[in-house]
N, CA, C and O atoms as a printed pandas DataFrame, in Angstrom:
     atom_number atom_name residue_name chain_id  residue_number  x_coord  y_coord  z_coord
0              1         N          MET        A               1   28.820   -4.040  154.647
1              2        CA          MET        A               1   29.990   -4.969  154.842
2              3         C          MET        A               1   31.106   -4.193  155.619
3              4         O          MET        A               1   31.370   -3.018  155.365
4              5         N          ALA        A               2   31.682   -4.854  156.486
5              6        CA          ALA        A               2   32.766   -4.285  157.335
6              7         C          ALA        A               2   34.181   -4.928  156.963
7              8         O          ALA        A               2   34.293   -6.105  156.621
8              9         N          SER        A               3   35.203   -4.075  157.060
9             10        CA          SER        A               3   36.452   -4.579  156.869
10            11         C          SER        A               3   37.346   -4.261  158.139
11            12         O          SER        A               3   37.277   -3.165  158.694
12            13         N          VAL        A               4   38.145   -5.218  158.549
13            14        CA          VAL        A               4   38.990   -5.032  159.599
14            15         C          VAL        A               4   40.265   -4.458  159.099
15            16         O          VAL        A               4   40.904   -5.044  158.225
16            17         N          ILE        A               5   40.689   -3.263  159.652
17            18        CA          ILE        A               5   41.940   -2.620  159.274
18            19         C          ILE        A               5   42.980   -2.617  160.404
19            20         O          ILE        A               5   44.178   -2.451  160.179
20            21         N          GLY        A               6   42.496   -2.798  161.564
21            22        CA          GLY        A               6   43.468   -2.746  162.752
22            23         C          GLY        A               6   43.017   -3.462  163.958
23            24         O          GLY        A               6   41.839   -3.799  164.077
24            25         N          PHE        A               7   43.889   -3.701  164.839
25            26        CA          PHE        A               7   43.696   -4.511  166.037
26            27         C          PHE        A               7   44.579   -3.886  167.082
27            28         O          PHE        A               7   45.738   -3.544  166.848
28            29         N          THR        A               8   43.950   -3.745  168.307
29            30        CA          THR        A               8   44.768   -3.133  169.474
30            31         C          THR        A               8   44.896   -4.241  170.472
31            32         O          THR        A               8   43.916   -4.906  170.809
32            33         N          LEU        A               9   46.144   -4.450  170.966
33            34        CA          LEU        A               9   46.383   -5.348  172.046
34            35         C          LEU        A               9   46.767   -4.544  173.243
35            36         O          LEU        A               9   47.642   -3.681  173.174
36            37         N          ALA        A              10   46.099   -4.830  174.371
37            38        CA          ALA        A              10   46.489   -4.271  175.722
38            39         C          ALA        A              10   47.699   -5.133  176.141
39            40         O          ALA        A              10   47.639   -6.358  176.243
40            41         N          VAL        A              11   48.723   -4.446  176.357
41            42        CA          VAL        A              11   50.073   -5.150  176.621
42            43         C          VAL        A              11   50.564   -4.892  178.020
43            44         O          VAL        A              11   50.499   -3.770  178.522
44            45         N          VAL        A              12   51.047   -5.923  178.634
45            46        CA          VAL        A              12   51.690   -5.862  180.020
46            47         C          VAL        A              12   53.159   -5.740  179.894
47            48         O          VAL        A              12   53.768   -4.806  180.417
48            49         N          LYS        A              13   53.776   -6.733  179.160
49            50        CA          LYS        A              13   55.216   -6.818  179.091
50            51         C          LYS        A              13   55.646   -6.183  177.667
51            52         O          LYS        A              13   55.975   -6.867  176.698
52            53         N          MET        A              14   55.599   -4.892  177.685
53            54        CA          MET        A              14   55.789   -4.163  176.311
54            55         C          MET        A              14   57.088   -4.526  175.605
55            56         O          MET        A              14   57.082   -4.808  174.407
56            57         N          ASP        A              15   58.283   -4.522  176.385
57            58        CA          ASP        A              15   59.551   -4.765  175.675
58            59         C          ASP        A              15   59.521   -6.231  175.149
59            60         O          ASP        A              15   59.911   -6.461  174.004
60            61         N          ASP        A              16   59.090   -7.179  175.915
61            62        CA          ASP        A              16   59.043   -8.603  175.440
62            63         C          ASP        A              16   58.137   -8.769  174.349
63            64         O          ASP        A              16   58.397   -9.586  173.466
64            65         N          MET        A              17   56.977   -7.994  174.319
65            66        CA          MET        A              17   56.027   -8.193  173.195
66            67         C          MET        A              17   56.536   -7.588  171.959
67            68         O          MET        A              17   56.365   -8.158  170.881
68            69         N          LEU        A              18   57.189   -6.399  172.058
69            70        CA          LEU        A              18   57.751   -5.839  170.871
70            71         C          LEU        A              18   58.872   -6.751  170.272
71            72         O          LEU        A              18   58.954   -6.914  169.054
72            73         N          ASP        A              19   59.687   -7.312  171.107
73            74        CA          ASP        A              19   60.725   -8.245  170.617
74            75         C          ASP        A              19   60.107   -9.500  169.970
75            76         O          ASP        A              19   60.536   -9.947  168.906
76            77         N          PHE        A              20   59.081  -10.053  170.650
77            78        CA          PHE        A              20   58.482  -11.303  170.070
78            79         C          PHE        A              20   57.836  -10.938  168.754
79            80         O          PHE        A              20   58.197  -11.580  167.768
80            81         N          TYR        A              21   56.958  -10.022  168.615
81            82        CA          TYR        A              21   56.308   -9.806  167.305
82            83         C          TYR        A              21   57.277   -9.292  166.250
83            84         O          TYR        A              21   57.048   -9.574  165.074
84            85         N          SER        A              22   58.330   -8.568  166.569
85            86        CA          SER        A              22   59.257   -8.117  165.678
86            87         C          SER        A              22   60.116   -9.220  165.106
87            88         O          SER        A              22   60.416   -9.235  163.913
88            89         N          ARG        A              23   60.519  -10.168  165.985
89            90        CA          ARG        A              23   61.422  -11.233  165.647
90            91         C          ARG        A              23   60.616  -12.396  165.017
91            92         O          ARG        A              23   61.069  -12.971  164.027
92            93         N          VAL        A              24   59.538  -12.725  165.518
93            94        CA          VAL        A              24   58.769  -13.910  165.078
94            95         C          VAL        A              24   58.080  -13.638  163.778
95            96         O          VAL        A              24   58.136  -14.422  162.830
96            97         N          PHE        A              25   57.390  -12.438  163.759
97            98        CA          PHE        A              25   56.535  -12.131  162.605
98            99         C          PHE        A              25   57.057  -10.954  161.749
99           100         O          PHE        A              25   56.355  -10.509  160.841
100          101         N          LYS        A              26   58.282  -10.442  162.023
101          102        CA          LYS        A              26   58.995   -9.424  161.184
102          103         C          LYS        A              26   58.116   -8.187  161.100
103          104         O          LYS        A              26   57.971   -7.627  160.013
104          105         N          ILE        A              27   57.541   -7.748  162.168
105          106        CA          ILE        A              27   56.791   -6.590  162.249
106          107         C          ILE        A              27   57.653   -5.405  162.704
107          108         O          ILE        A              27   58.291   -5.509  163.752
108          109         N          SER        A              28   57.704   -4.330  162.001
109          110        CA          SER        A              28   58.483   -3.099  162.484
110          111         C          SER        A              28   57.496   -2.158  163.094
111          112         O          SER        A              28   56.548   -1.703  162.453
112          113         N          PHE        A              29   57.739   -1.876  164.348
113          114        CA          PHE        A              29   56.953   -0.900  165.080
114          115         C          PHE        A              29   57.508    0.503  165.198
115          116         O          PHE        A              29   58.722    0.693  165.272
116          117         N          ASN        A              30   56.616    1.495  165.217
117          118        CA          ASN        A              30   56.931    2.914  165.385
118          119         C          ASN        A              30   56.325    3.232  166.706
119          120         O          ASN        A              30   55.190    2.836  166.973
120          121         N          ARG        A              31   57.068    3.966  167.588
121          122        CA          ARG        A              31   56.617    4.620  168.751
122          123         C          ARG        A              31   55.760    5.739  168.477
123          124         O          ARG        A              31   56.130    6.622  167.703
124          125         N          ILE        A              32   54.532    5.775  169.108
125          126        CA          ILE        A              32   53.723    7.000  168.916
126          127         C          ILE        A              32   53.272    7.392  170.320
127          128         O          ILE        A              32   53.277    6.607  171.268
128          129         N          GLN        A              33   52.883    8.658  170.381
129          130        CA          GLN        A              33   52.466    9.173  171.727
130          131         C          GLN        A              33   50.968    9.469  171.645
131          132         O          GLN        A              33   50.574   10.305  170.832
132          133         N          ARG        A              34   50.103    8.819  172.454
133          134        CA          ARG        A              34   48.675    9.075  172.545
134          135         C          ARG        A              34   48.348    8.968  173.959
135          136         O          ARG        A              34   48.826    8.087  174.673
136          137         N          PHE        A              35   47.514    9.884  174.382
137          138        CA          PHE        A              35   46.910    9.832  175.768
138          139         C          PHE        A              35   48.047    9.967  176.779
139          140         O          PHE        A              35   48.010    9.364  177.852
140          141         N          ASN        A              36   49.026   10.741  176.437
141          142        CA          ASN        A              36   50.201   11.022  177.344
142          143         C          ASN        A              36   50.940    9.699  177.703
143          144         O          ASN        A              36   51.512    9.587  178.787
144          145         N          THR        A              37   50.923    8.798  176.872
145          146        CA          THR        A              37   51.786    7.591  176.957
146          147         C          THR        A              37   52.373    7.063  175.682
147          148         O          THR        A              37   51.918    7.450  174.605
148          149         N          LYS        A              38   53.360    6.200  175.743
149          150        CA          LYS        A              38   53.923    5.550  174.640
150          151         C          LYS        A              38   53.053    4.396  174.128
151          152         O          LYS        A              38   52.597    3.595  174.943
152          153         N          MET        A              39   52.799    4.272  172.813
153          154        CA          MET        A              39   52.206    3.173  172.268
154          155         C          MET        A              39   53.013    2.707  171.015
155          156         O          MET        A              39   53.828    3.479  170.510
156          157         N          TYR        A              40   52.820    1.572  170.550
157          158        CA          TYR        A              40   53.632    1.086  169.449
158          159         C          TYR        A              40   52.699    0.580  168.279
159          160         O          TYR        A              40   51.779   -0.209  168.494
160          161         N          GLN        A              41   52.971    1.045  167.119
161          162        CA          GLN        A              41   52.123    0.710  165.980
162          163         C          GLN        A              41   52.938    0.069  164.859
163          164         O          GLN        A              41   54.019    0.550  164.519
164          165         N          GLY        A              42   52.416   -1.022  164.284
165          166        CA          GLY        A              42   53.099   -1.638  163.185
166          167         C          GLY        A              42   52.156   -2.343  162.217
167          168         O          GLY        A              42   50.985   -2.545  162.537
168          169         N          ASN        A              43   52.640   -2.712  161.061
169          170        CA          ASN        A              43   51.717   -3.253  160.041
170          171         C          ASN        A              43   52.041   -4.773  159.984
171          172         O          ASN        A              43   53.202   -5.143  159.808
172          173         N          TRP        A              44   51.045   -5.629  160.129
173          174        CA          TRP        A              44   51.269   -7.033  160.056
174          175         C          TRP        A              44   50.395   -7.370  158.762
175          176         O          TRP        A              44   49.179   -7.558  158.793
176          177         N          ASP        A              45   51.162   -7.416  157.671
177          178        CA          ASP        A              45   50.532   -7.515  156.263
178          179         C          ASP        A              45   49.672   -6.319  156.160
179          180         O          ASP        A              45   50.182   -5.202  156.250
180          181         N          SER        A              46   48.261   -6.491  155.958
181          182        CA          SER        A              46   47.388   -5.404  155.774
182          183         C          SER        A              46   46.737   -4.978  157.134
183          184         O          SER        A              46   45.958   -4.025  157.159
184          185         N          LEU        A              47   47.035   -5.641  158.198
185          186        CA          LEU        A              47   46.492   -5.428  159.429
186          187         C          LEU        A              47   47.377   -4.367  160.311
187          188         O          LEU        A              47   48.556   -4.592  160.582
188          189         N          GLU        A              48   46.762   -3.324  160.683
189          190        CA          GLU        A              48   47.399   -2.318  161.555
190          191         C          GLU        A              48   47.364   -2.830  163.003
191          192         O          GLU        A              48   46.269   -2.987  163.543
192          193         N          LEU        A              49   48.481   -3.093  163.648
193          194        CA          LEU        A              49   48.594   -3.577  164.917
194          195         C          LEU        A              49   49.088   -2.530  165.896
195          196         O          LEU        A              49   50.170   -1.970  165.725
196          197         N          LEU        A              50   48.256   -2.257  166.970
197          198        CA          LEU        A              50   48.658   -1.271  167.960
198          199         C          LEU        A              50   48.898   -1.906  169.276
199          200         O          LEU        A              50   48.005   -2.634  169.710
200          201         N          PHE        A              51   49.942   -1.741  169.953
201          202        CA          PHE        A              51   50.251   -2.092  171.296
202          203         C          PHE        A              51   49.982   -0.937  172.224
203          204         O          PHE        A              51   50.653    0.094  172.182
204          205         N          CYS        A              52   48.938   -1.140  173.104
205          206        CA          CYS        A              52   48.516   -0.110  174.087
206          207         C          CYS        A              52   48.847   -0.669  175.454
207          208         O          CYS        A              52   48.495   -1.817  175.725
208          209         N          PRO        A              53   49.541    0.116  176.382
209          210        CA          PRO        A              53   49.757   -0.466  177.765
210          211         C          PRO        A              53   48.415   -0.852  178.364
211          212         O          PRO        A              53   47.418   -0.134  178.284
212          213         N          ALA        A              54   48.456   -2.034  178.971
213          214        CA          ALA        A              54   47.186   -2.538  179.533
214          215         C          ALA        A              54   46.559   -1.596  180.521
215          216         O          ALA        A              54   45.343   -1.412  180.559
216          217         N          HIS        A              55   47.405   -1.013  181.307
217          218        CA          HIS        A              55   46.927   -0.201  182.441
218          219         C          HIS        A              55   46.145    1.042  181.805
219          220         O          HIS        A              55   45.176    1.508  182.405
220          221         N          LEU        A              56   46.530    1.521  180.708
221          222        CA          LEU        A              56   45.812    2.667  180.137
222          223         C          LEU        A              56   44.413    2.118  179.701
223          224         O          LEU        A              56   43.416    2.810  179.905
224          225         N          ALA        A              57   44.317    0.927  179.122
225          226        CA          ALA        A              57   43.045    0.471  178.706
226          227         C          ALA        A              57   42.256   -0.160  179.878
227          228         O          ALA        A              57   41.194   -0.746  179.669
228          229         N          ASN        A              58   42.820   -0.025  181.188
229          230        CA          ASN        A              58   42.173   -0.608  182.324
230          231         C          ASN        A              58   41.773   -2.067  182.059
231          232         O          ASN        A              58   40.686   -2.531  182.402
232          233         N          ASN        A              59   42.723   -2.745  181.429
233          234        CA          ASN        A              59   42.487   -4.100  181.050
234          235         C          ASN        A              59   43.249   -4.933  182.157
235          236         O          ASN        A              59   44.458   -4.809  182.359
236          237         N          LYS        A              60   42.430   -5.785  182.849
237          238        CA          LYS        A              60   42.965   -6.735  183.935
238          239         C          LYS        A              60   42.823   -8.107  183.550
239          240         O          LYS        A              60   42.881   -8.984  184.412
240          241         N          ALA        A              61   42.628   -8.400  182.250
241          242        CA          ALA        A              61   42.344   -9.831  181.837
242          243         C          ALA        A              61   43.606  -10.585  182.105
243          244         O          ALA        A              61   44.690  -10.029  181.929
244          245         N          GLU        A              62   43.525  -11.840  182.527
245          246        CA          GLU        A              62   44.674  -12.677  182.762
246          247         C          GLU        A              62   44.856  -13.600  181.567
247          248         O          GLU        A              62   45.908  -14.235  181.493
248          249         N          GLN        A              63   43.970  -13.728  180.668
249          250        CA          GLN        A              63   44.114  -14.453  179.469
250          251         C          GLN        A              63   43.341  -13.817  178.357
251          252         O          GLN        A              63   42.294  -13.206  178.569
252          253         N          ASN        A              64   43.868  -13.967  177.167
253          254        CA          ASN        A              64   43.243  -13.272  175.996
254          255         C          ASN        A              64   41.725  -13.837  175.733
255          256         O          ASN        A              64   41.299  -14.907  176.170
256          257         N          ARG        A              65   41.098  -13.030  175.041
257          258        CA          ARG        A              65   39.781  -13.398  174.525
258          259         C          ARG        A              65   39.735  -13.465  173.025
259          260         O          ARG        A              65   38.657  -13.450  172.431
260          261         N          HIS        A              66   40.873  -13.537  172.414
261          262        CA          HIS        A              66   41.091  -13.619  170.971
262          263         C          HIS        A              66   42.162  -14.534  170.676
263          264         O          HIS        A              66   42.926  -14.914  171.563
264          265         N          GLN        A              67   42.265  -14.925  169.431
265          266        CA          GLN        A              67   43.375  -15.799  168.997
266          267         C          GLN        A              67   43.721  -15.554  167.563
267          268         O          GLN        A              67   42.883  -15.609  166.663
268          269         N          PHE        A              68   45.004  -15.278  167.381
269          270        CA          PHE        A              68   45.517  -15.112  165.968
270          271         C          PHE        A              68   45.745  -16.442  165.346
271          272         O          PHE        A              68   46.215  -17.349  166.033
272          273         N          ASN        A              69   45.454  -16.618  164.127
273          274        CA          ASN        A              69   45.777  -17.806  163.263
274          275         C          ASN        A              69   46.658  -17.196  162.165
275          276         O          ASN        A              69   46.252  -16.344  161.374
276          277         N          VAL        A              70   47.886  -17.697  162.182
277          278        CA          VAL        A              70   48.931  -17.171  161.341
278          279         C          VAL        A              70   49.525  -18.287  160.423
279          280         O          VAL        A              70   50.007  -19.330  160.865
280          281         N          ILE        A              71   49.445  -17.981  159.179
281          282        CA          ILE        A              71   50.040  -18.979  158.211
282          283         C          ILE        A              71   51.478  -18.559  158.026
283          284         O          ILE        A              71   51.761  -17.413  157.679
284          285         N          VAL        A              72   52.420  -19.525  158.266
285          286        CA          VAL        A              72   53.890  -19.355  158.142
286          287         C          VAL        A              72   54.366  -20.260  157.008
287          288         O          VAL        A              72   53.754  -21.259  156.630
288          289         N          ASP        A              73   55.569  -19.795  156.481
289          290        CA          ASP        A              73   56.186  -20.570  155.424
290          291         C          ASP        A              73   56.846  -21.870  156.024
291          292         O          ASP        A              73   56.803  -22.947  155.429
292          293         N          ASP        A              74   57.440  -21.700  157.208
293          294        CA          ASP        A              74   58.295  -22.881  157.753
294          295         C          ASP        A              74   57.880  -23.019  159.266
295          296         O          ASP        A              74   58.390  -22.284  160.112
296          297         N          ILE        A              75   57.039  -23.877  159.557
297          298        CA          ILE        A              75   56.602  -24.064  160.972
298          299         C          ILE        A              75   57.725  -24.369  162.021
299          300         O          ILE        A              75   57.644  -23.950  163.175
300          301         N          GLN        A              76   58.713  -25.074  161.591
301          302        CA          GLN        A              76   59.767  -25.405  162.550
302          303         C          GLN        A              76   60.525  -24.109  162.838
303          304         O          GLN        A              76   60.798  -23.834  164.007
304          305         N          LYS        A              77   60.874  -23.311  161.852
305          306        CA          LYS        A              77   61.593  -22.081  161.996
306          307         C          LYS        A              77   60.768  -21.115  162.932
307          308         O          LYS        A              77   61.304  -20.431  163.804
308          309         N          SER        A              78   59.447  -21.123  162.677
309          310        CA          SER        A              78   58.675  -20.222  163.525
310          311         C          SER        A              78   58.567  -20.672  164.985
311          312         O          SER        A              78   58.490  -19.862  165.909
312          313         N          ILE        A              79   58.567  -22.013  165.153
313          314        CA          ILE        A              79   58.648  -22.625  166.596
314          315         C          ILE        A              79   59.911  -22.139  167.240
315          316         O          ILE        A              79   59.891  -21.647  168.368
316          317         N          ASN        A              80   61.050  -22.275  166.512
317          318        CA          ASN        A              80   62.324  -21.922  167.007
318          319         C          ASN        A              80   62.362  -20.406  167.487
319          320         O          ASN        A              80   62.932  -20.044  168.516
320          321         N          LEU        A              81   61.689  -19.575  166.621
321          322        CA          LEU        A              81   61.663  -18.168  166.922
322          323         C          LEU        A              81   60.756  -17.783  168.109
323          324         O          LEU        A              81   61.028  -16.851  168.865
324          325         N          VAL        A              82   59.673  -18.552  168.223
325          326        CA          VAL        A              82   58.701  -18.464  169.280
326          327         C          VAL        A              82   59.487  -18.710  170.567
327          328         O          VAL        A              82   59.514  -17.850  171.448
328          329         N          THR        A              83   60.141  -19.902  170.686
329          330        CA          THR        A              83   60.752  -20.274  171.990
330          331         C          THR        A              83   61.993  -19.448  172.286
331          332         O          THR        A              83   62.367  -19.319  173.452
332          333         N          ALA        A              84   62.620  -18.906  171.315
333          334        CA          ALA        A              84   63.867  -18.076  171.513
334          335         C          ALA        A              84   63.426  -16.699  171.957
335          336         O          ALA        A              84   64.270  -15.949  172.446
336          337         N          ASN        A              85   62.124  -16.293  171.820
337          338        CA          ASN        A              85   61.796  -14.971  172.061
338          339         C          ASN        A              85   60.663  -14.921  173.144
339          340         O          ASN        A              85   59.692  -14.180  172.990
340          341         N          ASN        A              86   60.805  -15.702  174.212
341          342        CA          ASN        A              86   59.827  -15.650  175.373
342          343         C          ASN        A              86   58.480  -16.102  174.996
343          344         O          ASN        A              86   57.530  -15.725  175.682
344          345         N          GLY        A              87   58.286  -16.898  173.940
345          346        CA          GLY        A              87   57.020  -17.509  173.744
346          347         C          GLY        A              87   56.946  -18.936  174.315
347          348         O          GLY        A              87   57.970  -19.513  174.683
348          349         N          ILE        A              88   55.791  -19.471  174.382
349          350        CA          ILE        A              88   55.614  -20.762  174.952
350          351         C          ILE        A              88   54.750  -21.638  173.996
351          352         O          ILE        A              88   53.712  -21.203  173.496
352          353         N          LEU        A              89   55.219  -22.878  173.769
353          354        CA          LEU        A              89   54.461  -23.712  172.847
354          355         C          LEU        A              89   53.245  -24.269  173.616
355          356         O          LEU        A              89   53.252  -24.341  174.845
356          357         N          ILE        A              90   52.193  -24.663  172.852
357          358        CA          ILE        A              90   51.047  -25.300  173.506
358          359         C          ILE        A              90   50.889  -26.568  172.680
359          360         O          ILE        A              90   50.500  -26.523  171.513
360          361         N          GLY        A              91   51.189  -27.665  173.287
361          362        CA          GLY        A              91   51.048  -29.006  172.661
362          363         C          GLY        A              91   52.131  -29.285  171.598
363          364         O          GLY        A              91   53.224  -28.720  171.584
364          365         N          GLU        A              92   51.733  -30.183  170.740
365          366        CA          GLU        A              92   52.647  -30.662  169.696
366          367         C          GLU        A              92   52.104  -30.211  168.237
367          368         O          GLU        A              92   50.966  -29.777  168.060
368          369         N          ILE        A              93   52.984  -30.358  167.312
369          370        CA          ILE        A              93   52.498  -30.120  165.893
370          371         C          ILE        A              93   51.424  -31.142  165.528
371          372         O          ILE        A              93   51.630  -32.344  165.699
372          373         N          SER        A              94   50.302  -30.682  165.038
373          374        CA          SER        A              94   49.186  -31.530  164.518
374          375         C          SER        A              94   49.150  -31.414  163.029
375          376         O          SER        A              94   49.588  -30.400  162.486
376          377         N          LYS        A              95   48.647  -32.406  162.345
377          378        CA          LYS        A              95   48.444  -32.334  160.923
378          379         C          LYS        A              95   47.057  -32.722  160.531
379          380         O          LYS        A              95   46.509  -33.687  161.065
380          381         N          ASP        A              96   46.465  -31.990  159.601
381          382        CA          ASP        A              96   45.262  -32.508  158.937
382          383         C          ASP        A              96   45.474  -32.420  157.454
383          384         O          ASP        A              96   46.598  -32.225  156.990
384          385         N          GLU        A              97   44.382  -32.565  156.690
385          386        CA          GLU        A              97   44.619  -32.583  155.241
386          387         C          GLU        A              97   45.087  -31.270  154.593
387          388         O          GLU        A              97   45.530  -31.252  153.444
388          389         N          SER        A              98   44.979  -30.192  155.346
389          390        CA          SER        A              98   45.423  -28.847  154.806
390          391         C          SER        A              98   46.633  -28.322  155.521
391          392         O          SER        A              98   47.476  -27.718  154.859
392          393         N          PHE        A              99   46.791  -28.487  156.760
393          394        CA          PHE        A              99   47.825  -27.754  157.484
394          395         C          PHE        A              99   48.613  -28.641  158.545
395          396         O          PHE        A              99   48.113  -29.636  159.071
396          397         N          LEU        A             100   49.827  -28.203  158.789
397          398        CA          LEU        A             100   50.518  -28.573  160.021
398          399         C          LEU        A             100   50.197  -27.365  160.911
399          400         O          LEU        A             100   50.191  -26.235  160.424
400          401         N          SER        A             101   49.930  -27.584  162.201
401          402        CA          SER        A             101   49.678  -26.462  163.100
402          403         C          SER        A             101   50.117  -26.775  164.541
403          404         O          SER        A             101   50.212  -27.914  165.000
404          405         N          ILE        A             102   50.364  -25.681  165.171
405          406        CA          ILE        A             102   50.720  -25.735  166.680
406          407         C          ILE        A             102   50.280  -24.474  167.268
407          408         O          ILE        A             102   50.254  -23.438  166.603
408          409         N          GLY        A             103   49.937  -24.527  168.479
409          410        CA          GLY        A             103   49.503  -23.386  169.318
410          411         C          GLY        A             103   50.747  -22.871  170.048
411          412         O          GLY        A             103   51.702  -23.601  170.313
412          413         N          CYS        A             104   50.678  -21.555  170.362
413          414        CA          CYS        A             104   51.865  -20.935  171.228
414          415         C          CYS        A             104   51.131  -19.786  171.968
415          416         O          CYS        A             104   50.032  -19.353  171.620
416          417         N          TYR        A             105   51.821  -19.359  172.979
417          418        CA          TYR        A             105   51.520  -18.064  173.695
418          419         C          TYR        A             105   52.688  -17.067  173.462
419          420         O          TYR        A             105   53.874  -17.397  173.437
420          421         N          ASP        A             106   52.204  -15.786  173.293
421          422        CA          ASP        A             106   53.247  -14.778  173.229
422          423         C          ASP        A             106   53.616  -14.333  174.657
423          424         O          ASP        A             106   52.950  -14.819  175.571
424          425         N          PRO        A             107   54.593  -13.472  174.953
425          426        CA          PRO        A             107   54.955  -13.152  176.335
426          427         C          PRO        A             107   53.835  -12.702  177.213
427          428         O          PRO        A             107   53.926  -12.843  178.432
428          429         N          ASP        A             108   52.738  -12.146  176.635
429          430        CA          ASP        A             108   51.661  -11.729  177.536
430          431         C          ASP        A             108   50.573  -12.846  177.674
431          432         O          ASP        A             108   49.510  -12.622  178.252
432          433         N          LYS        A             109   50.877  -14.038  177.128
433          434        CA          LYS        A             109   49.946  -15.226  177.145
434          435         C          LYS        A             109   48.792  -15.084  176.165
435          436         O          LYS        A             109   47.754  -15.704  176.393
436          437         N          ASN        A             110   48.908  -14.264  175.026
437          438        CA          ASN        A             110   47.900  -14.281  174.027
438          439         C          ASN        A             110   48.122  -15.555  173.182
439          440         O          ASN        A             110   49.272  -15.864  172.867
440          441         N          SER        A             111   47.121  -16.266  172.822
441          442        CA          SER        A             111   47.316  -17.498  172.097
442          443         C          SER        A             111   47.356  -17.177  170.534
443          444         O          SER        A             111   46.684  -16.296  169.998
444          445         N          ILE        A             112   48.184  -17.966  169.939
445          446        CA          ILE        A             112   48.450  -17.874  168.535
446          447         C          ILE        A             112   48.442  -19.286  167.951
447          448         O          ILE        A             112   49.017  -20.178  168.575
448          449         N          VAL        A             113   47.828  -19.546  166.797
449          450        CA          VAL        A             113   47.977  -20.795  166.109
450          451         C          VAL        A             113   48.793  -20.540  164.930
451          452         O          VAL        A             113   48.441  -19.703  164.098
452          453         N          LEU        A             114   49.932  -21.262  164.808
453          454        CA          LEU        A             114   50.775  -21.202  163.701
454          455         C          LEU        A             114   50.506  -22.249  162.744
455          456         O          LEU        A             114   50.526  -23.412  163.146
456          457         N          LYS        A             115   50.245  -21.986  161.471
457          458        CA          LYS        A             115   49.846  -22.887  160.406
458          459         C          LYS        A             115   50.710  -22.883  159.251
459          460         O          LYS        A             115   51.048  -21.820  158.731
460          461         N          GLN        A             116   51.114  -24.076  158.788
461          462        CA          GLN        A             116   51.862  -24.215  157.545
462          463         C          GLN        A             116   51.080  -25.083  156.579
463          464         O          GLN        A             116   50.623  -26.157  156.971
464          465         N          TYR        A             117   50.913  -24.681  155.380
465          466        CA          TYR        A             117   50.277  -25.598  154.308
466          467         C          TYR        A             117   50.919  -26.918  154.289
467          468         O          TYR        A             117   52.142  -27.002  154.177
468          469         N          ALA        A             118   50.148  -27.982  154.397
469          470        CA          ALA        A             118   50.694  -29.307  154.349
470          471         C          ALA        A             118   51.155  -29.716  152.887
471          472         O          ALA        A             118   51.647  -30.826  152.682
């Protein structure tokens, strides 16, 4: 059995991404030095999140190949934080029997689905 303990994002807009994830998801980042460059590491609950400059990872992707699904306490408050911190909403809030949900992009255009229990 495998357990995920960390996730690395290849980042283009480092300052915007740090602001976005710090303000929207309350992640505190520490600057670390690896491979002769600055990277930023933070804990998102039990997940270790590492921001690596995209050029170092030789990542030229124009859109992500992953998507975070994040349960939030207050979807409207999260929407306000997303739009105030260079995020972009995707569509409108939808509702099913379990969740209110809405998609958004972070400043590097990684998609995230915000979910609030209905």
